[in-house]
N, C-alpha and C positions, 0 to 999 in steps of 0.2 A: 777398326784397325788402328794400330798403334800409331802415334804422330811420327811424322818422317823425320828422320835424322839428317840434317843437313851436313854430309861428310865430305862433300867435293872438295871443301877448303880446309878440312880439318888437318893440321899439320902431323899429328901422331898417326892419323890413318896413312898419309902420304909417306911417312917415314916407314911404316910396316910394309907397304907395297914396295918401297925402294929396297928394303932389306931382303924381301921375298924375291925380287928380280936378281939380286946380286947373290943369293945363297943357293939357288937351284940351277941346275944345268938345264931342266926341261922348260918349255915355254908354258906360262901359266894358262889356265881356262877360267872364263868367266861364266859362272852358272847362273841363268837367268830365270828365277823361280825355284821354289825348294819344296817342302813336304817330303813324303817318302820318295817321290820321284826324282827330285833334286839331290836328295840325301844318298841315293843309288849312284849318282854321278860323282858326288863328293868322295864316296869311299872307292869306288872303281879307280878313280884317277889317283887318290890320295895314296893307296897302298902301293902304287907305281912310282911314287915319288914326284907326281905332277902337282904343283901348286894350284889351289883353286881359290877363287874369290866368289863367295855366295851371295847373290843379291835376291832381295824380295821386298815387298811392300809393308811388310810386318816382322816382328820378332819371331820367326818360325823356330820350332824346335831343332830343326836341322842345323840352325846357326850355331849350335853348340857343339857340332862335330869338331873333333880335333884336327881335321884335315883342311880347315878353311879359314879364311879371313871374311867375317860375316859383315855385311852392309845393308842397312835399309834405304831403300830407294823410292822415288815417286812412282805413282801408279800409271802403268803403260796407256790406260784409256782415260783416266780422269786428269792426268798431267803428262802427256806425251813429250812435250817440250822439256819439261823438267827432267824426265828420264834420260833424254838426249843429252843434256847438259851434264848429268850426272855421269853417263857413260863416256862423254868426251873427256870430262875430268880424270876419270879412271885410266882411260887410254892413254893420257899424256905420261903416265908412270912409266910407259914402255917405249923403247925406241922403234919397235915395228909392231903391226897388229897381231893381236892374239885371238885365239878362237872364242866366240860368243856363242854359247849353247843354251837354247831355250827348252823349259820343261813344263810350260803352261799354255794354255790356249790363247790368253790375252797377251803373252809375250811373243807368241808366234806371229799374231796379227800385227803386232806393234813392229817387229822386225821386218815383216813382208812390206808393211805400208812404208816404212822408212829405210828400206834396203839401200838405196843409193847413198844415202848419207852415212849409214852405219858401216858399210864396206870400206870406207875411207879409213875407218878406225879399227875395225876387227875382221877377222876371217870367219866366214859362215857358210852353211848350205842351208837355203831357206827357200820355200816355194814363192812364186809370185803372189801377190795380194789376192788376186782373182783365184788362184788355186788354193790358197789357205782358206778363203771363204767357203769353197766348195767343200772343205773338210770340217771346218768349225760350225757353219750354219747347218742345222739338222735338216731343214727343209730342202736346201740346195743339195745335200748329199743323198737324200732319200730319192729326189727326182732324177738325179744322175743315175742311181742305182736302178731305178724303174727303166731308164733308157738303156741301160747295159744288159738289162735281163737278170739282174742279180736277184734272187728271191728275198722278200721282205714282207713283214707283217701288214695287214690292211692299215692304211694311214689317211688321215682326213686333216686338211689344212683350213682350220675355221676362218682365218682373216677376219673380215668384218661380218661374217655370217651371223644370223640370229641363232639363238640357243637351239630353238626347236629344229631348225634345219640341220644343226650339227648332230643332236640326238638321233635324228631319224636314220642318220648313216653309221651308226655305232653299233657294235656288240660288247658285252661286258664279260669279264672285266677289262678295262682298258687302262692306258696310261696318257697322262698329260706330260708332254715333253717340251722345255723351253727350246727355241731355235738356238740360243746360246747359253749352254749350261753354266759357264762361269759367270755370267752376268745375272742368272737366276740365284746362285749361291750368294754372290755379293748383295743382292737386293734383300735376301732373307737375312743376311748379317746386319745390314744397315737398319732394318726395322726390329731387330732384336728377337728374331725368330729362329729356330733350328728348323732344319728341313732336309729333304733328300733332294737329288738332282732330277728325278721324276716324281709325279704323283700319281699312285694306283688308286683307282675307284672300281667299286664292285656293282653299282647300281645307279639308276637315273637320278635319285634325290642326292647321293654322294657326288655324282658327276656335277650337277648343277651348282652345288655349293663350292666345289673346287674350281669350276670353270669361272664363276664370278670373281672368285678369289684371285686367280692367275691374271684376269683382265685388269684388275685394279693395279697390278704392278706395271702396266704399260709395256710389258714384254710379249712377243710373239711367241705363241705355243701351238704345237701340233697335237693331235689325239691319234692314238695307235692301239690297235688291239694287242692284248698281252698273249704271247704264246705260252700256252699251258706247258706243264711238265717242270721237273725239279731245276733247281738252279744249277744242279752238275750237268745239265745240258748246254751250259753256256761255255762257248770256246773263244778264243782270241788269238789273233798273230801279231806279234811285235816284230818291227823290222827297221832297218835304216837303209835309205835309198840315196845313191851318190848323185852327183850334179848330172850325169849321163843318163840318170833313170834306172840304174842297175841296183838291184837289192844286194847290199853287202852284208846284211844279218837277217835271219830269219829264226824266230822262237815262237812254238805254238804251246798254249796252255789251256786247261780247263778248271773252272770254277768248281769248288766244293761247297762253299758258302759265300755268302755276300750279306751285307748289312746295309739298309733293312733287308729282311728276308724277301725275296721275289722280285725286288726292284732296287738294287742298291750298288754300293761299290764293293769289290772282292774283299774278303777277310781271311780266305783260306783257298788255295789253289794248288794244282799239281801240274808240273811240266810233262806234256804227252805230245808226240809228233802226230800231226793231222794235216797230211798234204792238201786235203779239200779245202780246210780252213785257210791254209796258207795261199792257196791259188786264188780263191775268191777274193781274200782281203788284198792281195797284190794287185789283182784285176782292177779293183774299184780304186785303189790309189794311183794306178796307172792312168786310169781314165782321167783322174782329177790333175794328172801331170804333177804329183806330188814330189817334193824333194825333202830330205832330212829323215827325221824320226817320224814314225806312224804306227798306229794301231788300229785293228779292226775287230769288232766283236760280233758274234753270231750265236744264235740259239737253235739247237735241233729240235725241230717241230715233231711232237709224237704222232700227230695226225698223218704225216706223210714221210717222215724222216729226213726231210730236207733242211738244210741250214738256211736260216733267215737272219738277214741283216739287223743287228741291234743298233750299232753306231760305229762310226769311224772318229778317229782323234789324229790331229796333226802334229803330234809330239810322241816321246817315249811315254810309256804307261806308268802308272805309280808303282808297279811291281816290276821294274826294269832290273832291280838286283837280283829277282828271280833269274832271270836270262843269264846274268853274269855269273851266278853260282852254277849254272847248269852248263856253261861252256860257251855262251854267245855273249860277249862283253860289249854290248850295245854303246855304252857310254865311252868306252876306249876307242872302238870302231869309229864313233862320231867324232871325237877329238883328233884322231889320227887322220881321217880323211879330210876335215876341215883344215888341219894344219899341214897338209900336203904331204903326209906320210904314206907309204905303200900300205894298202890295207887288203887283208886276205879275207875272202868270203867265208862267213861261218853260217852254215845252215844245218849242222848236225849238233846234238846236245845230249847230255845224259838225262834220260826220262826218270820220272818217278820223284824228283825232288819237290819238296812242298815249300810254299811261301805262305807265311802266317803274319796277319796285321792283328796282334793280341787284343789291343784295345778296342778293336772293331770286332773281332771273333767272339769274345766273351758275350756282349750283347746279341750277337748273331744266334750264338748257341742257345740263349734264353728263349728267343723267339722261335727256333726251330723246335725247342723243347716243348714251349706252349702250344706248338701246333700238332705235337706228337710225330715230329719226323726225326727226333733224335734224341737219346737219353745221355746222362753223363759219361756212362762207360763208352758209348759209341763216339762222343766227342774226344775223349782223351785217347781212344784208339786212333782216331783220325789224325791226331797230331804226332804219332810215332813215325819213326824213319828219319831219314835225312831231311833236314829243313833249314830254311833261313828266314828272317824277319823283316818286316818293313822298317822297324826302328831300332831293335836290340841288335847289338854287336859287342862281344866282350872286349874287343880291342877299341871300341869307340862308343862307351855307354851313355855318355849325357844326353844325346838326343832322345834316347828311350825313356830315360828318368823324367826328363822335362815333359815329353809328350803323355806319358803315363800319368805324371802330377796333374797335368792339366785335365785330364780324363777322369780322374778319380771321383769327383762329386757325381758325375753323369753315370759312371759304372755302379757306384754305390746304389743310386736309386734304382737302376736296372736290376741289380742283384736282389735287392729287398723285395721290388716287385715281382721278379721271377720266383723267388722263394714262397711268396704267398700264392702265385697262382700254379705253382709246380703240380703236375699230374701226378696221381698215385702210381706207384710202380705197377700195379696191377692193370693199369689203363695203358701202359706204354706198349 
């Protein structure tokens, strides 16, 4: 990660914040965590004339948005005291508390743990620390789902069990999932490796190698059967829950592709209404006593047609801009509710709009093509119709330029490898 910028005492930054306060009639919002998720917040609020301050622990491409003042801050888990000092210095620029809106797991946990102190400086809607843990920690969320009778894949919690006892309770293919996804990603970054939020294995030898590897990380992992069937069986609900526990925003969507194929992050999806997905997801979040933004993903099991829990998240999803374009403006609802404005519940939306993360969907297409699941014509056809993008926006182009520029070496390697391994047309 990039070195931290010590901006709390930076006179130029403080001048910009003062000018921002005096130039706009709307209360500013502080966005804690960026990527496509935070960028959705910057654009949703920015087009409404709401000034935003974008905070993250590194120079994220979203910091190049025309709608924000970008600032690098200390890490919420590695230097929580430093982050509190930075937030206190930022709060001094305003006469009254302003909304603090988190978009990442680590930032949600940080805000929940330091809620009492932060509420003296900012307005927020955040769950208790215990409730946040139920949503962030995969083991706790699956155990709660079991108690609530929410269908889920067969799951094993190895703990200190020896390898043989773990293998005896498995079926393949299966997935190794970290209890805390964000910590696993940071571990991979720290050791200079790329990797996914889960590890898919197809047999015993592959499992043993992966199991020993994740044990070396020092992080806790669970093992879960992989629900068969295409990635287009994956559904999710995005929501915002106010301080009374009432959902004020509901949006459901279905994945079309993800990267990596079979166990990754969404690269192309479509907004479709699914009341069962919404009901099951809200049921789980209610059992957690969750507050604020949340998202729950399920997969339709081809064996029995039932929806099985994949994961819950205590924040808005990376594709929250998809909900905005479809008519459910989760960032603005979040901002308005936290700021004390009247908020109308939004649970209807325009179906059929697609969301595409192109830097992720190109390698996804190459993997689907290699598996003979998709050809070039099918991929192009899937992108037709009304759509929005994770980073690209004509009125705010720089985040996409920076994000794509950083992805070009990887994309070039993937494309060259995909061309060499491309199946013949007769085989498709």
